[in-house]
N, C-alpha and C positions, 0 to 999 in steps of 0.2 A: 527676352532669356526664355530659353525653352524650359518646358516643365519636364517634373521628374517621373520616371517610372512609376514610383509611389502614387503620383497623382492618377494615372490611369488605372491601377490597380483597385484603388479606393473606387474609382467612378463603377469601375465593375463590380464592387463589392455593392455598391448603392444602385446598382441597377437592378440586382438579382434579390434585392433586400427586400421584403416587404410587410406590412404590418408593425406593430408596435408603435403605434403612432400616439397613445396616450402615453408609454414611457418616454418617447421621444420627448415630448412635449412639456412635461413634466419638467423631465432632465432641464431642456433649455430655459423653463421660466425659473428653476432653482438659481442656475449660476448667472442667469442676468440678474439676479436682487442682490443689493447689498447692504446689508450683510447679508450671506449666503442664510437662509431660514433654517438648515438642519445640518449636522454635522457629518452623520453616515446616511447612506442609502442603500439597503440590502436588498440584494435581487437574486431570489432562489428559483431553482426550479429543477427538476432529474436530469441525467445524461441525455444530450442531444434536442434539447426544447431550444436551444439558441441563446445561451447567455454568452457566449464568447461573442457572436453573429452581432447580438444589440450590444455587446460592448466594442466593437469597432465603429458602429455607427454612431455613437456617444462619445467616440473619440474625435469623429468627424464634426459634430458640433462643437465640440469645445475647439479646437483648427478654426470654425467658421468663426467664432464669436471670440476668440483673440483669449483663449483662455488656457493656461498653461496645464499639461496634463501629465501624468505620469504613471507608468503600468508596471505592477508587479505579477507574476504568476506564481502561486502556491505551488504547482507542481515543481518548481525548479528552486523554491527554498526549501529550510530546517525549521522545524518549530522551536526555534529558541530565540530572544530576541537581541544575541550579538549578528547574528547569522543574518537574521532580518533587517536588520538596519545596515549591514554592511551590504547587502543587498541595495539597499534603498541609494546607498550611497554611490555604487554602481549604476543605477537607474539615472543617478541627479548629474551624476562626473565630479561627486565632492570627495571629499576625503575626511569627513566625519559626521556625526549623528546633526549636530546641530545647523551644519553649512546645506548637509540636504534639505532639513526643514525649510530653512529658507529658501532654497532652491525650488521647491514645490509652486514657489508662488512668482508669476509674472504680473506688475501692472495689479496687485493687491490681491488677484485669485488664484485658484489653481485646484485640480482633482487630482486623486490619486485613486487608481482602481486596483485591487486586488482581486486576481482572476481564480477560479479553482481555492476557494477559501476553503473548504472544507480540509485540505489536506494540509492546512497549518490550523485546524482547531485547536490544539492545544496551546497556542498564543491568544486565544481570545480574551481572558481576562488582561491580560498582558497589554492587546492591540486597545481595548475599552480603557483600560485605568489606567495607563501609564504612558503608552505612545500617544493617542490622540490629543488627549491634555498637553501633550507640550506642542504642537502643530500651529504653524503662525494662525491668526484669525482668517477667516475667510478660503479654507480650505475645506473642499467636500471629498469623504473617504468613502468611494462606492466598492463595497462588496459582493462578488460574483461567485454564488456557491450552489450545493446541492443542498443543504438544508438550511431550515428558516434559525434564523436567529437565536442564539442560546436565551435564558431567560433572564441575565445579568443587562439585555439590552432593551427589554419590557420591564423595568423598573428604575426608580429614582428618576434624575433626568433623561434618561435615556426615551422614557414614553415620546418625549416631545422633539427630541433634537435626533431620532432616529427613524426613519420611515421604513417599511418592510413593505417589498412587494414580489408577490408569486410571481414567476413567468408561466403562462399557460400556455397551452396549445393555439394555433392560428386559429383566427374565426373562417369560418366557410368562404366568406367573401375574399379575404387574405388569403387563404389556401389558392383559392381560384387563380388570382393574380400570379402565385406563385408559381403554379402548373401552367401559366400562360406565357411567364418569363422563361419558361424553360423549354418552349413550344411541345407542350404535351397538350394532344387535340381536346377541346370542349367534350367531344361525346363521349368522353369517357373521367370527367371531372367530378360526377356525381359517386361513381363505383370508387374512386378514389378516395373521396373524401368520407364515404362511409365505411373503408377501410382502415384509414388512417387517422380520422377523427382530428386533423389538423395537427399532427405530432410533426415538428420541422423534420427530425431525422428520417421517418419516415416518408415523409414527403420528397426529401432529397432521393431518398433510394428509389420511390418510383420512378422520379424524373430521369435518374442513373440509369434504371434497368429498359424505361421505354427508348433514350438514348442509343441504348446498346443494343435492346434488340427487336425495337420497333412495337413491342407488345408488353402487356400487364403483366399476365399469367396469375391473377390472385386469384387463390380460391373463394369459395363462399362462406368457410368457417370463421367467423369472428372470434371466436373464443381463443385461435392462437396466436402467440406473440408474435406480432406484426412485425417487427424487426428481424425475427427469426424467418418467417414468409417471405418477406420482401428481400433479405439476402439469400437465401436458398433460390427464388425466383432468378434473381439476379447471376449465380453462379452456375445454374442451367443455363440461364442466356447466354452465356458467355461460348461461345463455338470452339474457338480455337483452345485447344487442350491447354496449351502451355500457358495462354490467359490465365486459366481456371488452374492451372497449378500456382503461379506465382500469387495469386490473390489467395488461396488456403494458405500457401507457404508462411505468405507474410501476417498471416493471421496465430499463425504457432510462435514465431520468433518476436524476439526484444525490439529489433532493429533492421530493416532490409534496407543492405545496398547493392547498387548493380555490380558490385564485385561477389558480392554474396550469390544472386541468382546466377551468374556467368558460371561458378565452380557449383550449385547444388541443383542448377537445370538447363540452363543452355548460353555456352559462351557467345554463340554469335547473333542470338537476339536477345541478351542481356539488357544492352541499352534502350531497344524500343521496349521492350517488358517493364524497366525499370519507370520508362516515360508515360505508359500506360497506366502505371501503377498513380505515377505521382498526378496525373490529372484526375483521377476519381476524388469524388467529395468529400468523401469519407474517410482520406486519408489526411496524416496529418505532417509536415514538412519538420525535421526537426534536425541539429547540428548532426547527430550521427546516423541519420539515412531517414526513413518513409516508417509510419507509425499508424496505422487504422485505429479510428475512433473503438473507446474501449466496447461500446455495445454492438459495433460492426464486429469486432476482434472475436468478441465471446461468440456469438451467432455464428460468425463462419466456422468458427473452430467447433464448436457443437453440432453444428450439422453435419460436417466430415465425419467428426469423431462418431457418430450414430450410423451416417450413410454408409463409409467407406472405412472402417477400421482399420482395416491392412494398409490402404493409402495415407492414413493418418500417420499411423508406424513408420512408412517408407520415409515421408517426408521429414518425422523427427529422425528417422537414422541417418538421413543426407545432412541435414543439420547439424548434427549430432558430429558427425565426421569432416565436416567443416571445420568445425569449432576445433575439434581435436587436433586436426593437423596445424590449424593459426596455431594453436599453446604451444606447439613446439617450436615454432620458430618468432615467438613474440617473448618481451620480457619486459617488468616493472608494470608501469601504468595500462600498457595496452595488453599487457596479458591479463590484468586484472578485469579490465572492461570484457575480452573474450571470455574469461571463466564466467562472471554475471550473465553473460548471454548462455553460456553452456547450463547455468541452472535454472536458468529462465526458462528452459524447458521442461521444469517440474512445476511451471506455474499452476498449472491444473491438477497437480497432485493433492489429495485433501491435506494429507500428511504434512508437505513441505508448506505448502503456502501459508496458514498463519505465519512463517518466522522469518519471513522476510519482504523489505520493502521492496516491492518488485519496479516502482519507477526511482533506480536509481540514478541521485542527484549529482550535478557536476560540482557540490557545495563543500566538498573537502576531497582533502589528497594527502595519503600517506608518505611519510616523511620519516629518515633516523630521528632519534632526539639529539639534540644539540645539550651542553653542557648549561647554558641556560635555560633550558627548559625544566631540568632539575625542579624548580620550587613550586610551577605548575604543576607538574607530574605528580608531587606530594600532597599540594591540595587538593587536587582530583581525587586523590585516591583514599585521601582521609576523608573527605565530604562523604564518600559515600560506601566507604568498608572501615572507617576508625581510625586513631590516632595508630595503634598497633602495626594496620595493615599498611600504614604510610610509612611508618619505619623498615620494613620489609621493602617496600620500593626504592627507599634511597640507598637503603642496605645493598639490593641488586643492582643499582645504578652505578654504584660506587664499584661494583665488581664487573658486570658486564654490561657498560653502557651501551654497546652496539647490540644488546638484545632489546633496546626500547624504540618500538615504533609510534610515533603518535599520529592524529589525523589533523591535519592541519585545516584551519577555515580557509577555502579559497581565495574570502574578499578581504581577510585578513591573518593572514599567515604566522604570526605571531601569536595568536589566538588557537590554542589546543581543543580540538572538539572531540577528541577521542584518546584511546591508549590501549597498546597491546605489546606486552613483552614475551619474548620468544625465547627464553633460557635454554642455554645446551646444556641437558645434564652429563653430559659425557665431559664437561669441564667445569664443572662448579664445584668440585674438589669437598673439603672438608665442610667448607660453607653451607651446603647444600645440606649437611644434615642440622643445621641450626635452625632454618625454616620450616615450620610445620607443613608448609604445602609442599613443597621440595621433598623433605623426607620420608612423605608419605611413599612419593612416586620413586624414591629412589630402593626402597624396603620392597616396594614392589615389582620392582626391576630384579632385584637381589634374588627373591623368593619364586620368580618365577619364569623371567627369560633375561638373565645378564648379558648387559652389551658385550658387542664381541669387539674385533681390535678395528677399528677405523667406523665402527658406528656413532649414530649418534639419536639420543633421544631429546624430545621437545616438551617442556613444559610452559605452556602459555598462562604463565602466573598472573599478570593482571590482564584484563580487557575490560572496558568500559566506555561508554561513550558519558561527554562531560554532563548532557542533561538527563538522558534516559537510561543513565548505568548500562544494565544489562536487559534492558526491555527491548522490543522490537522497536529498531528505529533505522533510518538510513545509514548512522553510523556504524550501528549493529552490524549492517547488512554487508558495510564495507567493510568491515574486521573478521566477518565469518567469513567473505571471498579472499580476504589477505592469507587467512589459517588454511582454506585452500590451496592457495596457491602454493603457500609454504609445503602442503602435501607434495605437492606435484615436481614438486623443481628441488628440495632437498635432498644432495645424495646421500647416500648410506642411512636413512631415517628408518629406525629401526621401531621407535615407539611415538606416539604424542601423548599428552595429558591437557585435559582444558577444565579447570575449575569453575564450578557457577555457584553464585549464589543460594539462585531457585532450580536445582537442578531438577525437581519435578517438572516444573513448567516446560523445560525443553526434552523431556525425556520421549515425547513422541518424534520428534526430527531426529535427536540423537540414534535412538533403538532403530529406526528406518534405514539411518547412514550408517550401522551395523557399529556405533560404539558402543563401549560396556561402560555400568556403572559400578564397579566395585564397592562393596562397604569399606573396605580397607585402604581406600584413597581416600576417603572420607575426612577431614582435616578441620580444626575451631582455630580462629584467630581472632582476639578481642571480644570472646563472645558470640562470635556467629561461626555458623557451620557451612561448610562447603564440599559438595558432591564433585565427583570429579570422573570425567568421561577420559575413557583412554581408548587406542586402537594400537594393536602391534601390527605394523606394518611388514614384516617377515612373514607374518601368514599370508597376507595379502596385499600386492604391491599398490602403490596409490594409485598410477594410472588405471588398473584392472579395477580397482575399485570403483573409479570414477567411471568406468565405461559399463560397470555393474549395476550403477546406479541409475545410468541414464538409460539402460535398458528395464529398467523399472517405474521409468517415469510416465506409460502411458495409466491412466486409470483402468481398470480391466472393468470395475462395473460400469463406468461411465460409457465405456466401447460398446458396451453390451445392449445399452440401450438409448429407445429415439429419445430424442428433446420433448420436457416435458409440454404441455399446454401453457400459456400464460394464464387460463381462467380457473387453472389446477390450485395457484399457487396465490396464497394472501401477502402482501408485502405490508410489513409493520414500519411505523418508526420508532425510533429506539424509546422513548416514551411509550409506547403502545408495546413494544416487545417487552418492556420490563413488567408494565403491568401483566400479561399475560404470565409472564414467568413467574410473577408471586403467584399468579391465581392459581398457575398449574402447579405449583408447590405446595399450596393449602390443598389444593383439592386430588392430591398426589393419590390418596386410596378410593377416590371416587371416580371411578370411570363412566358414570352419564355427565357429570361439571368438566372433566378432562375431553369426554366427546366435541362438547361446544367449543374447546378453549382453540384461538386461533391460530396458536401453532402449531396444532395437526395438520395446517394446511401453507405452514412456513416453509421455507428454503431449507432451515433447518433439520426438517422432519422427511418433509418430501425428497429429498435429494437424499434419501438414506434408505429408503425403502424402493421396493419394486414398483413397476408400473401397475402391477396388480393388485396391490396392497390395499386394502378396507381401512374402514375406522380401528377397527381393534387391532391392526398392525401398526396404525400409526399411533396409536396411544401407545401401546407398548414401546414403539421406538422414541417418545417422549420420554417416557418413565427412564427408561435407559439412560439417555444422554444426560437428564436431571442428574440421577443418581451417579452418572460418570464425573458429573461436573462438581458436584457436591465431593465426592469421594478424592477430589483432589487436594480440598481442605482437610481431610482427614490428616493427607498423608505428611502436612505440615504442622511442626508442634506450635506452630504461633496460630494457626487457625483451626486446631481440631476443636477449638470449644465451638467455634462457629458451626463446623459437622453436626456436633453434640445435640447442637441447638436445633437442625434442620432434623437429623435423626428422630429425636422425641416427641417432636410438635407435627413433622410433617411424613416422613418415609414408614416409622413405626410409631405411632402416635398414641401419647398417652390420652386417658380420659380428660386431660384438661392440662392449661399451660401451667398450673400449680403442680399437678404433680410432676409435670416434666422439668420443672424446674427444682423442685425435691430430690426427683432421680439423678440429677446433675450435679446438684450442690450447688444452685447457684440462687439468686433472687429471682423475682416474677419479671423485677426493672429489667435486671442483667439479662436473662433468657431473651427479653422481648427484644433489647439492643443486639443481641447477637443473633435473633432472626433476620433482623433487618439487614446485618452488616453481611450475613452469610446467602440472604437473597439475591443482594447486590453483588456479592462477588459471583454467583453462580448465573446472574443476567449477562455480566461483564465478559464470564466464559464464552457461554452458549453465543452471544451478539460476535463474537468474532469469528465463530462458526458459522454463524447465520451468514455475515459480512462479507466475511474473508479480509477484513480490516482490523 
């Protein structure tokens, strides 16, 4: 019987794979024992260190030992239990979770790999406390991610049932073996090791660079970010201008296809260019096209933006024109994907970046609600907004059922994971004056710009993800793309209204997107206040609006500055970041102590000051960021007490906490509790800016 191509692929992977003998030996010994001595093995390390490559090797060990292995990838999951279990059913070819659990085991053993685990971190507690205990005996769960295991894995019985292994750089010996396997001459090995320190992605890029150019081209300055340096040299070594163009293009767009290359760069050589991209070691093949490794993408884009801002803008312009043309001809889900590609061009924009999940998952799809969805819709709205809002959802479903769009779980279409209600205010009649939300919009239209014959105004009365409500999430991102799709496709659209439970949170994005937040549109339901963003589309047509936003997509400051050296940046863990925030708040008025705070050398601060900024400038920026984050609490009536504690103890400190407590009329215990909560909220807000997640 002839072998499969997969056998040849695995053999080539094994040929190129070096090192990790300790990890492979450990895994072999664990799965060989009965019972398996641990339940969970967590392998963690930074992007590009080789976690997924190691995963492929230990999958091979499973096959050699006859152990059933199943693999899930966090990039293609949503962080909610139902979706996770649905994906497990798909992976095991079963129809329900209990059958999936049993299918993990063959001949008494099984291994479940979860790659890119950080992408589903919100599920961590559920996986530990609910999912794993339900698995059959002798199933080993292997978690591979960028972060070390959370505290829950280091307490209780998990101390003995969970092993954590940090994945380090390769040793000098293993690095040399890899370079030999890539036919890089031994005469340059020492120089390469001195620059890469065994970092697998950097070694791969060196080998790629050598294969393309026959030289290394590495400079002597070890303080520079090695990934940026290597990719810089690699791009410079690409002689053919079109090869260089396609490499830079793929770093700026979400997915690269042969059709896009043909339209944007060169139709005659599109197949050749696509084939060359596909051959590069830092490219990932997906169902939608090619995607570079995140570190490679960032480094190429940053280098291009610094070196040639005009070229950066030109490639953006060409990609935008391609997507704009496709928008005119597409409809439905295909149009949604094109819109997401369009919006992805804003990924580097510091205003837009925090408000989207940029890796759009094929986890859910939009669908018109059916009559039998009503109970679930009412339940979802009630869970997040209360009984009174749920009654309004039922009220509107009875009058405009066609206005209800639901996000269905791809694995279980009967399960709703999100909701968007698109009411037509032109047809609501007297019913519109009953609902506090629509009533405020109708008054606004009546007072400012009454609808003309044939025009419509849309009120997105309810929008939410079932799990995350109105927080940033894959479902929220899909909802926003659907809203933009409505903007650009709805005929005679005069105005839109989008109510938000936390309008202040969304203010940076909506202000950037030219949405206003009039006080007159605010309303209350069930004791909860909602702010409503609006746009008058008669002033600016939706397609002109989309084009205008796209013109603003290139961050001007970023385009003007040279990429910073890696030695200038302190990379803090989440725990270290939180500790530094707490210390910075306590030291807010002490310049000498702030000068020693690691945050002055973090991405949070360094990326927001000029390359010539001194310590004084960085301290000033840090103080500004702390104040801005804290002031968002003051704009929310539920959190203003937290701001008051921060202000009286840190920003404008009284002589003692007792005096501060007396000033804001709370007990000393209460003010300390508010300080702790306020510090945590400030840390959360600034961590999002630091990491972009």
